[in-house]
PyMOL Python script that loads the backbone (N, CA, C, O; Angstrom):
from pymol import cmd

cmd.read_pdbstr("""\
ATOM      1  N   MET A   1      92.884  98.138 114.590  1.00  0.00           N
ATOM      2  CA  MET A   1      93.540  98.241 115.868  1.00  0.00           C
ATOM      3  C   MET A   1      93.221  97.041 116.758  1.00  0.00           C
ATOM      4  O   MET A   1      94.082  96.540 117.482  1.00  0.00           O
ATOM      5  N   ILE A   2      91.986  96.598 116.691  1.00  0.00           N
ATOM      6  CA  ILE A   2      91.581  95.457 117.515  1.00  0.00           C
ATOM      7  C   ILE A   2      92.284  94.182 117.066  1.00  0.00           C
ATOM      8  O   ILE A   2      92.573  93.296 117.871  1.00  0.00           O
ATOM      9  N   TYR A   3      92.555  94.105 115.748  1.00  0.00           N
ATOM     10  CA  TYR A   3      93.266  92.923 115.244  1.00  0.00           C
ATOM     11  C   TYR A   3      94.716  92.896 115.748  1.00  0.00           C
ATOM     12  O   TYR A   3      95.253  91.830 116.049  1.00  0.00           O
ATOM     13  N   LEU A   4      95.327  94.045 115.834  1.00  0.00           N
ATOM     14  CA  LEU A   4      96.695  94.128 116.337  1.00  0.00           C
ATOM     15  C   LEU A   4      96.749  93.694 117.804  1.00  0.00           C
ATOM     16  O   LEU A   4      97.660  92.964 118.194  1.00  0.00           O
ATOM     17  N   LEU A   5      95.794  94.129 118.614  1.00  0.00           N
ATOM     18  CA  LEU A   5      95.748  93.712 120.013  1.00  0.00           C
ATOM     19  C   LEU A   5      95.473  92.212 120.138  1.00  0.00           C
ATOM     20  O   LEU A   5      96.000  91.552 121.033  1.00  0.00           O
ATOM     21  N   ALA A   6      94.649  91.683 119.241  1.00  0.00           N
ATOM     22  CA  ALA A   6      94.356  90.247 119.255  1.00  0.00           C
ATOM     23  C   ALA A   6      95.605  89.442 118.914  1.00  0.00           C
ATOM     24  O   ALA A   6      95.866  88.410 119.531  1.00  0.00           O
ATOM     25  N   VAL A   7      96.373  89.904 117.941  1.00  0.00           N
ATOM     26  CA  VAL A   7      97.600  89.212 117.553  1.00  0.00           C
ATOM     27  C   VAL A   7      98.614  89.270 118.700  1.00  0.00           C
ATOM     28  O   VAL A   7      99.261  88.270 119.011  1.00  0.00           O
ATOM     29  N   ILE A   8      98.747  90.421 119.314  1.00  0.00           N
ATOM     30  CA  ILE A   8      99.678  90.551 120.444  1.00  0.00           C
ATOM     31  C   ILE A   8      99.234  89.631 121.587  1.00  0.00           C
ATOM     32  O   ILE A   8     100.072  88.989 122.220  1.00  0.00           O
ATOM     33  N   GLY A   9      97.955  89.561 121.851  1.00  0.00           N
ATOM     34  CA  GLY A   9      97.433  88.671 122.892  1.00  0.00           C
ATOM     35  C   GLY A   9      97.689  87.215 122.573  1.00  0.00           C
ATOM     36  O   GLY A   9      98.086  86.451 123.452  1.00  0.00           O
ATOM     37  N   LEU A  10      97.466  86.812 121.321  1.00  0.00           N
ATOM     38  CA  LEU A  10      97.713  85.430 120.917  1.00  0.00           C
ATOM     39  C   LEU A  10      99.193  85.069 121.010  1.00  0.00           C
ATOM     40  O   LEU A  10      99.541  83.969 121.439  1.00  0.00           O
ATOM     41  N   VAL A  11     100.048  85.982 120.613  1.00  0.00           N
ATOM     42  CA  VAL A  11     101.483  85.732 120.714  1.00  0.00           C
ATOM     43  C   VAL A  11     101.890  85.599 122.178  1.00  0.00           C
ATOM     44  O   VAL A  11     102.695  84.735 122.526  1.00  0.00           O
ATOM     45  N   THR A  12     101.340  86.443 123.026  1.00  0.00           N
ATOM     46  CA  THR A  12     101.653  86.376 124.455  1.00  0.00           C
ATOM     47  C   THR A  12     101.197  85.049 125.045  1.00  0.00           C
ATOM     48  O   THR A  12     101.942  84.414 125.790  1.00  0.00           O
ATOM     49  N   VAL A  13      99.982  84.627 124.719  1.00  0.00           N
ATOM     50  CA  VAL A  13      99.473  83.349 125.220  1.00  0.00           C
ATOM     51  C   VAL A  13     100.310  82.195 124.674  1.00  0.00           C
ATOM     52  O   VAL A  13     100.594  81.249 125.408  1.00  0.00           O
ATOM     53  N   ALA A  14     100.709  82.248 123.417  1.00  0.00           N
ATOM     54  CA  ALA A  14     101.530  81.187 122.820  1.00  0.00           C
ATOM     55  C   ALA A  14     102.892  81.097 123.518  1.00  0.00           C
ATOM     56  O   ALA A  14     103.375  80.000 123.798  1.00  0.00           O
ATOM     57  N   VAL A  15     103.497  82.230 123.792  1.00  0.00           N
ATOM     58  CA  VAL A  15     104.797  82.229 124.477  1.00  0.00           C
ATOM     59  C   VAL A  15     104.654  81.672 125.886  1.00  0.00           C
ATOM     60  O   VAL A  15     105.499  80.895 126.330  1.00  0.00           O
ATOM     61  N   LEU A  16     103.603  82.055 126.593  1.00  0.00           N
ATOM     62  CA  LEU A  16     103.390  81.542 127.948  1.00  0.00           C
ATOM     63  C   LEU A  16     103.168  80.027 127.941  1.00  0.00           C
ATOM     64  O   LEU A  16     103.709  79.318 128.790  1.00  0.00           O
ATOM     65  N   PHE A  17     102.371  79.526 126.981  1.00  0.00           N
ATOM     66  CA  PHE A  17     102.178  78.082 126.872  1.00  0.00           C
ATOM     67  C   PHE A  17     103.477  77.375 126.504  1.00  0.00           C
ATOM     68  O   PHE A  17     103.752  76.284 127.002  1.00  0.00           O
ATOM     69  N   TRP A  18     104.272  77.986 125.637  1.00  0.00           N
ATOM     70  CA  TRP A  18     105.552  77.385 125.236  1.00  0.00           C
ATOM     71  C   TRP A  18     106.484  77.280 126.445  1.00  0.00           C
ATOM     72  O   TRP A  18     107.142  76.258 126.644  1.00  0.00           O
ATOM     73  N   LYS A  19     106.534  78.347 127.252  1.00  0.00           N
ATOM     74  CA  LYS A  19     107.389  78.330 128.444  1.00  0.00           C
ATOM     75  C   LYS A  19     106.893  77.305 129.464  1.00  0.00           C
ATOM     76  O   LYS A  19     107.696  76.644 130.124  1.00  0.00           O
ATOM     77  N   ALA A  20     105.575  77.173 129.593  1.00  0.00           N
ATOM     78  CA  ALA A  20     105.014  76.277 130.594  1.00  0.00           C
ATOM     79  C   ALA A  20     105.078  74.813 130.169  1.00  0.00           C
ATOM     80  O   ALA A  20     105.388  73.950 130.990  1.00  0.00           O
ATOM     81  N   PHE A  21     104.792  74.521 128.914  1.00  0.00           N
ATOM     82  CA  PHE A  21     104.650  73.134 128.482  1.00  0.00           C
ATOM     83  C   PHE A  21     105.620  72.723 127.383  1.00  0.00           C
ATOM     84  O   PHE A  21     105.568  71.585 126.916  1.00  0.00           O
ATOM     85  N   GLY A  22     106.489  73.610 126.968  1.00  0.00           N
ATOM     86  CA  GLY A  22     107.431  73.304 125.898  1.00  0.00           C
ATOM     87  C   GLY A  22     108.572  72.433 126.376  1.00  0.00           C
ATOM     88  O   GLY A  22     108.609  72.034 127.540  1.00  0.00           O
ATOM     89  N   PRO A  23     109.507  72.135 125.483  1.00  0.00           N
ATOM     90  CA  PRO A  23     110.640  71.290 125.866  1.00  0.00           C
ATOM     91  C   PRO A  23     111.508  71.968 126.915  1.00  0.00           C
ATOM     92  O   PRO A  23     111.732  73.178 126.863  1.00  0.00           O
ATOM     93  N   ASP A  24     111.994  71.181 127.867  1.00  0.00           N
ATOM     94  CA  ASP A  24     112.848  71.692 128.930  1.00  0.00           C
ATOM     95  C   ASP A  24     114.290  71.650 128.440  1.00  0.00           C
ATOM     96  O   ASP A  24     114.876  70.573 128.329  1.00  0.00           O
ATOM     97  N   LEU A  25     114.856  72.794 128.151  1.00  0.00           N
ATOM     98  CA  LEU A  25     116.196  72.852 127.585  1.00  0.00           C
ATOM     99  C   LEU A  25     117.278  72.714 128.641  1.00  0.00           C
ATOM    100  O   LEU A  25     118.432  72.458 128.296  1.00  0.00           O
ATOM    101  N   ASN A  26     116.945  72.874 129.913  1.00  0.00           N
ATOM    102  CA  ASN A  26     117.943  72.796 130.969  1.00  0.00           C
ATOM    103  C   ASN A  26     118.300  71.361 131.338  1.00  0.00           C
ATOM    104  O   ASN A  26     119.392  71.120 131.852  1.00  0.00           O
ATOM    105  N   SER A  27     117.419  70.411 131.093  1.00  0.00           N
ATOM    106  CA  SER A  27     117.677  69.031 131.498  1.00  0.00           C
ATOM    107  C   SER A  27     118.046  68.172 130.289  1.00  0.00           C
ATOM    108  O   SER A  27     117.428  67.135 130.044  1.00  0.00           O
ATOM    109  N   ARG A  28     119.020  68.595 129.563  1.00  0.00           N
ATOM    110  CA  ARG A  28     119.494  67.799 128.427  1.00  0.00           C
ATOM    111  C   ARG A  28     120.236  66.579 128.949  1.00  0.00           C
ATOM    112  O   ARG A  28     120.652  66.540 130.107  1.00  0.00           O
ATOM    113  N   ASP A  29     120.393  65.607 128.104  1.00  0.00           N
ATOM    114  CA  ASP A  29     121.102  64.389 128.484  1.00  0.00           C
ATOM    115  C   ASP A  29     122.597  64.556 128.282  1.00  0.00           C
ATOM    116  O   ASP A  29     123.224  63.809 127.532  1.00  0.00           O
ATOM    117  N   GLN A  30     123.151  65.534 128.954  1.00  0.00           N
ATOM    118  CA  GLN A  30     124.584  65.770 128.904  1.00  0.00           C
ATOM    119  C   GLN A  30     125.199  65.268 130.191  1.00  0.00           C
ATOM    120  O   GLN A  30     124.612  65.412 131.263  1.00  0.00           O
ATOM    121  N   PRO A  31     126.374  64.682 130.091  1.00  0.00           N
ATOM    122  CA  PRO A  31     127.013  64.248 131.331  1.00  0.00           C
ATOM    123  C   PRO A  31     127.401  65.453 132.184  1.00  0.00           C
ATOM    124  O   PRO A  31     127.951  66.435 131.684  1.00  0.00           O
ATOM    125  N   ARG A  32     127.108  65.360 133.456  1.00  0.00           N
ATOM    126  CA  ARG A  32     127.408  66.452 134.372  1.00  0.00           C
ATOM    127  C   ARG A  32     128.884  66.395 134.722  1.00  0.00           C
ATOM    128  O   ARG A  32     129.406  65.342 135.088  1.00  0.00           O
ATOM    129  N   SER A  33     129.546  67.523 134.609  1.00  0.00           N
ATOM    130  CA  SER A  33     130.954  67.553 134.965  1.00  0.00           C
ATOM    131  C   SER A  33     131.081  67.498 136.482  1.00  0.00           C
ATOM    132  O   SER A  33     130.325  68.144 137.208  1.00  0.00           O
ATOM    133  N   VAL A  34     132.036  66.728 136.937  1.00  0.00           N
ATOM    134  CA  VAL A  34     132.231  66.529 138.365  1.00  0.00           C
ATOM    135  C   VAL A  34     133.525  67.203 138.768  1.00  0.00           C
ATOM    136  O   VAL A  34     134.580  66.940 138.189  1.00  0.00           O
ATOM    137  N   GLY A  35     133.443  68.072 139.760  1.00  0.00           N
ATOM    138  CA  GLY A  35     134.634  68.733 140.273  1.00  0.00           C
ATOM    139  C   GLY A  35     135.469  67.754 141.078  1.00  0.00           C
ATOM    140  O   GLY A  35     134.972  66.705 141.487  1.00  0.00           O
ATOM    141  N   PRO A  36     136.724  68.082 141.309  1.00  0.00           N
ATOM    142  CA  PRO A  36     137.587  67.136 142.020  1.00  0.00           C
ATOM    143  C   PRO A  36     137.126  66.855 143.443  1.00  0.00           C
ATOM    144  O   PRO A  36     137.389  65.773 143.969  1.00  0.00           O
ATOM    145  N   ASP A  37     136.450  67.798 144.074  1.00  0.00           N
ATOM    146  CA  ASP A  37     136.003  67.544 145.440  1.00  0.00           C
ATOM    147  C   ASP A  37     134.747  66.678 145.488  1.00  0.00           C
ATOM    148  O   ASP A  37     134.346  66.246 146.569  1.00  0.00           O
ATOM    149  N   ASP A  38     134.116  66.415 144.340  1.00  0.00           N
ATOM    150  CA  ASP A  38     132.956  65.527 144.265  1.00  0.00           C
ATOM    151  C   ASP A  38     133.299  64.188 143.634  1.00  0.00           C
ATOM    152  O   ASP A  38     132.447  63.302 143.567  1.00  0.00           O
ATOM    153  N   ASP A  39     134.519  64.026 143.176  1.00  0.00           N
ATOM    154  CA  ASP A  39     134.925  62.816 142.486  1.00  0.00           C
ATOM    155  C   ASP A  39     135.397  61.779 143.510  1.00  0.00           C
ATOM    156  O   ASP A  39     136.417  61.996 144.165  1.00  0.00           O
ATOM    157  N   PRO A  40     134.688  60.669 143.665  1.00  0.00           N
ATOM    158  CA  PRO A  40     135.070  59.688 144.685  1.00  0.00           C
ATOM    159  C   PRO A  40     136.455  59.097 144.441  1.00  0.00           C
ATOM    160  O   PRO A  40     137.186  58.826 145.393  1.00  0.00           O
ATOM    161  N   GLU A  41     136.820  58.896 143.194  1.00  0.00           N
ATOM    162  CA  GLU A  41     138.140  58.332 142.904  1.00  0.00           C
ATOM    163  C   GLU A  41     139.249  59.309 143.311  1.00  0.00           C
ATOM    164  O   GLU A  41     140.266  58.897 143.870  1.00  0.00           O
ATOM    165  N   PHE A  42     139.055  60.590 143.033  1.00  0.00           N
ATOM    166  CA  PHE A  42     140.037  61.599 143.426  1.00  0.00           C
ATOM    167  C   PHE A  42     140.186  61.648 144.943  1.00  0.00           C
ATOM    168  O   PHE A  42     141.302  61.697 145.461  1.00  0.00           O
ATOM    169  N   LEU A  43     139.057  61.635 145.654  1.00  0.00           N
ATOM    170  CA  LEU A  43     139.109  61.680 147.116  1.00  0.00           C
ATOM    171  C   LEU A  43     139.774  60.429 147.675  1.00  0.00           C
ATOM    172  O   LEU A  43     140.514  60.504 148.655  1.00  0.00           O
ATOM    173  N   TRP A  44     139.511  59.275 147.053  1.00  0.00           N
ATOM    174  CA  TRP A  44     140.132  58.039 147.513  1.00  0.00           C
ATOM    175  C   TRP A  44     141.650  58.107 147.339  1.00  0.00           C
ATOM    176  O   TRP A  44     142.405  57.734 148.237  1.00  0.00           O
ATOM    177  N   ARG A  45     142.093  58.596 146.154  1.00  0.00           N
ATOM    178  CA  ARG A  45     143.535  58.712 145.920  1.00  0.00           C
ATOM    179  C   ARG A  45     144.169  59.720 146.867  1.00  0.00           C
ATOM    180  O   ARG A  45     145.283  59.503 147.345  1.00  0.00           O
ATOM    181  N   LEU A  46     143.476  60.817 147.142  1.00  0.00           N
ATOM    182  CA  LEU A  46     143.988  61.828 148.060  1.00  0.00           C
ATOM    183  C   LEU A  46     144.141  61.244 149.467  1.00  0.00           C
ATOM    184  O   LEU A  46     145.148  61.475 150.136  1.00  0.00           O
ATOM    185  N   ASN A  47     143.142  60.492 149.905  1.00  0.00           N
ATOM    186  CA  ASN A  47     143.203  59.857 151.212  1.00  0.00           C
ATOM    187  C   ASN A  47     144.324  58.813 151.256  1.00  0.00           C
ATOM    188  O   ASN A  47     145.049  58.725 152.247  1.00  0.00           O
ATOM    189  N   ARG A  48     144.465  58.035 150.201  1.00  0.00           N
ATOM    190  CA  ARG A  48     145.515  57.025 150.135  1.00  0.00           C
ATOM    191  C   ARG A  48     146.896  57.671 150.196  1.00  0.00           C
ATOM    192  O   ARG A  48     147.775  57.197 150.916  1.00  0.00           O
ATOM    193  N   ASP A  49     147.085  58.743 149.449  1.00  0.00           N
ATOM    194  CA  ASP A  49     148.380  59.432 149.451  1.00  0.00           C
ATOM    195  C   ASP A  49     148.683  60.055 150.811  1.00  0.00           C
ATOM    196  O   ASP A  49     149.835  60.073 151.247  1.00  0.00           O
ATOM    197  N   ALA A  50     147.649  60.566 151.480  1.00  0.00           N
ATOM    198  CA  ALA A  50     147.855  61.159 152.807  1.00  0.00           C
ATOM    199  C   ALA A  50     148.255  60.086 153.808  1.00  0.00           C
ATOM    200  O   ALA A  50     149.106  60.320 154.666  1.00  0.00           O
ATOM    201  N   LYS A  51     147.649  58.916 153.702  1.00  0.00           N
ATOM    202  CA  LYS A  51     148.008  57.827 154.614  1.00  0.00           C
ATOM    203  C   LYS A  51     149.415  57.318 154.343  1.00  0.00           C
ATOM    204  O   LYS A  51     150.140  56.968 155.274  1.00  0.00           O
ATOM    205  N   ARG A  52     149.807  57.274 153.076  1.00  0.00           N
ATOM    206  CA  ARG A  52     151.150  56.805 152.724  1.00  0.00           C
ATOM    207  C   ARG A  52     152.226  57.755 153.238  1.00  0.00           C
ATOM    208  O   ARG A  52     153.296  57.320 153.664  1.00  0.00           O
ATOM    209  N   SER A  53     151.935  59.057 153.195  1.00  0.00           N
ATOM    210  CA  SER A  53     152.938  60.024 153.624  1.00  0.00           C
ATOM    211  C   SER A  53     152.927  60.223 155.135  1.00  0.00           C
ATOM    212  O   SER A  53     153.734  60.986 155.666  1.00  0.00           O
ATOM    213  N   GLY A  54     152.045  59.563 155.810  1.00  0.00           N
ATOM    214  CA  GLY A  54     151.996  59.674 157.257  1.00  0.00           C
ATOM    215  C   GLY A  54     150.981  60.687 157.733  1.00  0.00           C
ATOM    216  O   GLY A  54     150.629  60.689 158.913  1.00  0.00           O
ATOM    217  N   GLY A  55     150.502  61.538 156.864  1.00  0.00           N
ATOM    218  CA  GLY A  55     149.473  62.505 157.219  1.00  0.00           C
ATOM    219  C   GLY A  55     149.940  63.603 158.142  1.00  0.00           C
ATOM    220  O   GLY A  55     149.102  64.280 158.737  1.00  0.00           O
ATOM    221  N   THR A  56     151.249  63.818 158.297  1.00  0.00           N
ATOM    222  CA  THR A  56     151.753  64.847 159.204  1.00  0.00           C
ATOM    223  C   THR A  56     152.283  66.055 158.442  1.00  0.00           C
ATOM    224  O   THR A  56     153.145  66.776 158.946  1.00  0.00           O
ATOM    225  N   ASP A  57     151.784  66.277 157.254  1.00  0.00           N
ATOM    226  CA  ASP A  57     152.254  67.399 156.432  1.00  0.00           C
ATOM    227  C   ASP A  57     151.407  68.643 156.653  1.00  0.00           C
ATOM    228  O   ASP A  57     151.345  69.495 155.767  1.00  0.00           O
ATOM    229  N   ASN A  58     150.756  68.779 157.797  1.00  0.00           N
ATOM    230  CA  ASN A  58     149.889  69.912 158.069  1.00  0.00           C
ATOM    231  C   ASN A  58     150.748  71.106 158.495  1.00  0.00           C
ATOM    232  O   ASN A  58     151.281  71.132 159.604  1.00  0.00           O
ATOM    233  N   LYS A  59     150.874  72.076 157.618  1.00  0.00           N
ATOM    234  CA  LYS A  59     151.724  73.249 157.895  1.00  0.00           C
ATOM    235  C   LYS A  59     150.928  74.409 158.468  1.00  0.00           C
ATOM    236  O   LYS A  59     151.502  75.443 158.810  1.00  0.00           O
ATOM    237  N   ASP A  60     149.614  74.253 158.577  1.00  0.00           N
ATOM    238  CA  ASP A  60     148.762  75.341 159.053  1.00  0.00           C
ATOM    239  C   ASP A  60     148.633  75.363 160.561  1.00  0.00           C
ATOM    240  O   ASP A  60     148.081  76.321 161.103  1.00  0.00           O
ATOM    241  N   GLY A  61     149.104  74.378 161.246  1.00  0.00           N
ATOM    242  CA  GLY A  61     148.984  74.349 162.698  1.00  0.00           C
ATOM    243  C   GLY A  61     148.467  73.006 163.146  1.00  0.00           C
ATOM    244  O   GLY A  61     148.547  72.027 162.404  1.00  0.00           O
ATOM    245  N   PRO A  62     147.936  72.947 164.357  1.00  0.00           N
ATOM    246  CA  PRO A  62     147.461  71.664 164.877  1.00  0.00           C
ATOM    247  C   PRO A  62     146.261  71.158 164.090  1.00  0.00           C
ATOM    248  O   PRO A  62     145.451  71.940 163.593  1.00  0.00           O
ATOM    249  N   SER A  63     146.160  69.832 163.986  1.00  0.00           N
ATOM    250  CA  SER A  63     145.081  69.257 163.194  1.00  0.00           C
ATOM    251  C   SER A  63     143.779  69.246 163.959  1.00  0.00           C
ATOM    252  O   SER A  63     142.716  69.172 163.343  1.00  0.00           O
ATOM    253  N   GLU A  64     143.820  69.318 165.307  1.00  0.00           N
ATOM    254  CA  GLU A  64     142.596  69.348 166.099  1.00  0.00           C
ATOM    255  C   GLU A  64     142.347  70.773 166.577  1.00  0.00           C
ATOM    256  O   GLU A  64     143.290  71.509 166.868  1.00  0.00           O
ATOM    257  N   PRO A  65     141.081  71.161 166.658  1.00  0.00           N
ATOM    258  CA  PRO A  65     140.785  72.526 167.113  1.00  0.00           C
ATOM    259  C   PRO A  65     141.169  72.717 168.576  1.00  0.00           C
ATOM    260  O   PRO A  65     141.021  71.811 169.396  1.00  0.00           O
ATOM    261  N   VAL A  66     141.658  73.900 168.883  1.00  0.00           N
ATOM    262  CA  VAL A  66     142.071  74.229 170.239  1.00  0.00           C
ATOM    263  C   VAL A  66     140.916  74.932 170.927  1.00  0.00           C
ATOM    264  O   VAL A  66     140.348  75.880 170.386  1.00  0.00           O
ATOM    265  N   GLU A  67     140.574  74.477 172.101  1.00  0.00           N
ATOM    266  CA  GLU A  67     139.426  75.068 172.825  1.00  0.00           C
ATOM    267  C   GLU A  67     139.879  76.170 173.747  1.00  0.00           C
ATOM    268  O   GLU A  67     139.057  76.778 174.432  1.00  0.00           O
TER     269      GLU A  67
END
""", "prot")
cmd.dss("prot")
cmd.show_as("cartoon", "prot")
cmd.util.cbc("prot")
cmd.orient("prot")
């Protein structure tokens, strides 16, 4: 019985050490996907297109907040 508890203890300690000092699987060298609102080229094109069209296509109401 004592050997079984010793094995369980060793496995527990090994798992804790593995979690603490093992390889970090979350920080792989994968390129991070960028959403369109974080993409500088997309935002630049959006701004350019808005300036070309005059920027008066706001159908939601006035562009400045009303106090």
